[in-house]
N, C-alpha and C positions, 0 to 999 in steps of 0.2 A: 504494500500499499504506501502510495507516495505521500510524502510529508505535505502539509498545507503551507502555502507561503502567507505569512501574516501580513507582511509590510516589506516594501522596498524603499530604503531610505538613501537619497542622494547627499553628496557631501560637497563642501565648498573649501577652498584652500585658506590656510592660515599663513601669514608672513612670520618667518623667524626673526632673529634680532638684526638680520641683514636683509636688505630689500630683494637680493637675489636669490635668497633661500627660502623655500616654502614647504609646507607639508598639509596633509588632510589628516583629519581626526575622526575616523568612523566610531571608535570607541573611546571613552565610555558612552554607552547608550543609555537614555534615561530610565529604561527599565532594565537593571542590572540582573534580575532573575533570568531574563531571556538569554543572557550571554554568560552567565556563571559558567565556569570559572575563568572566562576570558576577561580581563579588566580594561585594558587599553590597546588601541591599534593605531599606529601613526605611519601614514603612507608619505614618505618624503619624496617629493619631485612626482614626475619626471622633470629634471632641470639639467640645463647646462650652464655650469659656473664659468665665469670669464677668467682670464689670466689675472694673476695678483688678487685672487679672491680670499676670503677669510676662512675657508673651509667649512666644517659643521660647527655649528652654535653650541657646543657642548664644552665642558670641561670636566676635570675629575668630579665625581659625585657618588655618594653611598646609595645603597639598596639595601633592604631587608624584607623578607617575607613572600617572595614570589620568584618566578622564573621570567627570563626574557628570551625571546627568539628573534633574531634578525636575518632577514633574507636580503642579500645584496643582489639587486634586479641589475644594475649597471654600476660601474665604478669600482670601489673598493673601501673597505673600512678596517682600520687597526684597532684592536682591542687590547688594553692593558690595565691590570688591576693590582690591588694591594695583596693578592695571594700568590703573585708570581706569574700568572697566566699573561701570555703576551704573543698576539699573532695578527698577521694581516690575511683577510680573507677577501678574495676578488669576485668578479661577476659571477653569479650562479651558485655561490657558496652560502653557508649559514653559520651563525654564531648562536649557540644555545647556552645560556647562562643560568644556573640556579643561584641566585643571591642568597636564598635561605637565611641563614642567621647573620649574614652581613659582609659586605665588602665594598670596597672603594674601587670604581672603574673609570675609564675614560675611553671615548669613541672618537676617532679623528681620522682624517686622511693624512697622507704623506705631504711633506713640504713641496714635492715636486708637482703635486695635484694643485695645491694652492698658487705656485708659480705659473703653471701652464694652463690650468682650468681643465674642463672635461664634463662629461656626463655622468650623472648621479641620481640613482633611484634606489630607495631602500624601504623595507617594511620592518616595523618592529612590533612585536606583540607582548604583552605582558599577561602571564598566566598566573593566578593566584595558587597559592599552597594551602593545604588544609592546616589547622592549628597543629596538629601532630608532626608536621613536616616542616614548620617555619624555622625551626632552630637546628636543622641538620647542616651539615658542613656545606659551605659554598663550592661551587664547581663550574668550570668553563670547558667547553669543546667547541672548537672552530674546525669547520670541515669545508674543503674546497668542492667545487662543482664534480669532480670526478669521484668523490668519496660518497656521493650520495646516490641511493638507488633510483631509477626511473622506469616506470611501468608504462609500456606502450599499448594503446588499444586503437580501435577503429582504423586499421591498416596504417598505424602509425601517425595518424592525424591528431590523435590526442596523447600527450606525453605528461605523466604525473610524477613529479619530483617529490619522493616520500621522505621528507625530512625526520619526522617522529612517528612512533607507533607503527600503524599499518594503514594500507589504504586497499579496500576490497580484498584483505587477506594478504596482500604483500607487505613484507616487513620493511620498515624504513631504517635510517642511519641512527637513530637516537631512541632509547628507551627512556621516556620521561618518568619523573618521580610519581606522577599522578596518571599515567596511562594515557596521554593526550596524543590524538592522531593528528597530524599537521602536515599537509602538502601543498605544493604549489602546481595548478593544473594549467597546462598549455594547450589550447585548442585552436585547430585551423578552421577557417570558415566552413559551415556545412558539417561540421563533424559533431558527434553526439558521444555522451558518456552518462553512465548511471552510477550513482554512489550509494553504497550500502551503509546505512546508519543503524547502530544498534539502539534499540528502544530505550528511552530514559536519558540519552545523552543530548546535551545541547549543542548546536551546530553554529560556527562562525564561518559565514560565506560572504566573501567580499571580492568584488570585481574590480581588478586593477584596471583593465581596459577592455573594451569589446562590447558587442550587443549580444545578449543572451536571451533564451527562453528557459526559465527555471520553473520546473512543475507547473507549467501553463502560465508564468508570469514573465515580463519583460523586465530586463535589468541592463543597464549600460555602464559606462565608465564610472568608476569610483563609487559605486552602488554597495550598500550593505543589504543583504537579503536576510529577513528575519522569518523564522519558521515556527508554527505551533508545534507543541510537543506531542505530535502523533506521527503515525506511519514510520516507515523504516527505509525510505528510498527517495533519492533526489535524482531527477531526470534533467540534464542539461543539454541544450542544443545551441550551437554557436552561430549566429548569424554572419559574424565577422571573426577574424583572428582575435583571440581572447586569452587573458590570463586571470586565473582565479586563486584567492588564497582560501583553501578549505581546511578546517579544523573542527574537530569534535571532542567533547570531553564530558565527563560526569560531573553534574553540578555539585557544589560543596555544602550549599545550603547552610551556610555559617555567616555570623555577623561579620561585617567588613568595616575596620577602622582604617582610613586612608589618609596619610598626610605627606604630600609630596612624594619623596622616594621611598616612603616606608608603607607596607600594607600588611596590617595585623588584624587581631580579632577586637581589641578593646584599646580605649584611649591611653590606659595604663601602659600597654604594651608599646604603644606609640612613643610614649615618653621614655620608657626604658630603651628603646632603639636609639633616639636621640642622644641619651646619656651614654650609651655603650659606644656610640661613634666617636663622641667627643673625648671618651676615655681611652680610645685607641683599640677597642676590642674588635673592629672591622679590619685591622691591620693598617699599614701605612703606605700610601701611594707614593712612589718615588718617580719623578718625571725624568 
């Protein structure tokens, strides 16, 4: 039985701290229950930064209580953190970080990119952790494009890059702490694919680009498709070449206390996170 599309939400760009850098923010959505355990999704670009640009508008910052997954659609991202993880991931790769009990990290581009300019497009997703896992050790994994399994269907007109969990029974590169399934689906115009969803799991379905029909409803560029919690199948037809972020996960159904880079269950835990970071318990970021 197909899942019912509840709503298609279109998104508009938000300018960053510099005029040539912008992003879209499909999540958080006003009804957090519909997307639990997915907290935040930022779609950076697609953009072409000019020579002598300022790069990504971030600096070293702390996190606690959740996981982040970053897909590099074009360009590259360097990750460095207070636990000693350091890698550059290029176009087609992913960065999967479990901040858990805490770390300080930085995401940036090489100086050569700032000097020369170039194309940049990224997706970053925040995935909540349940209370029982929020204080597990922090971990980071960076994978290049060739390290991530690809599932091909419809005479290779559909290619599914399986970052985490599984896609229709095919195992991905990462086994997340909470069993999240996370894939990037690339479809050629006229192609079709069906996605099997275990009952009871919430779906994150975001269209980076393309014109699609999703269980009978139309969705275009930068649209977030929300589903009712029924059925176990999503049928997608591409009217144009398209790219989709598809994820599903078990809802946590836990209270959420959210303050900037900290996502916990109570305000007391938020205060503890802020105190622990100041005391050096997240480690020390060395530039």
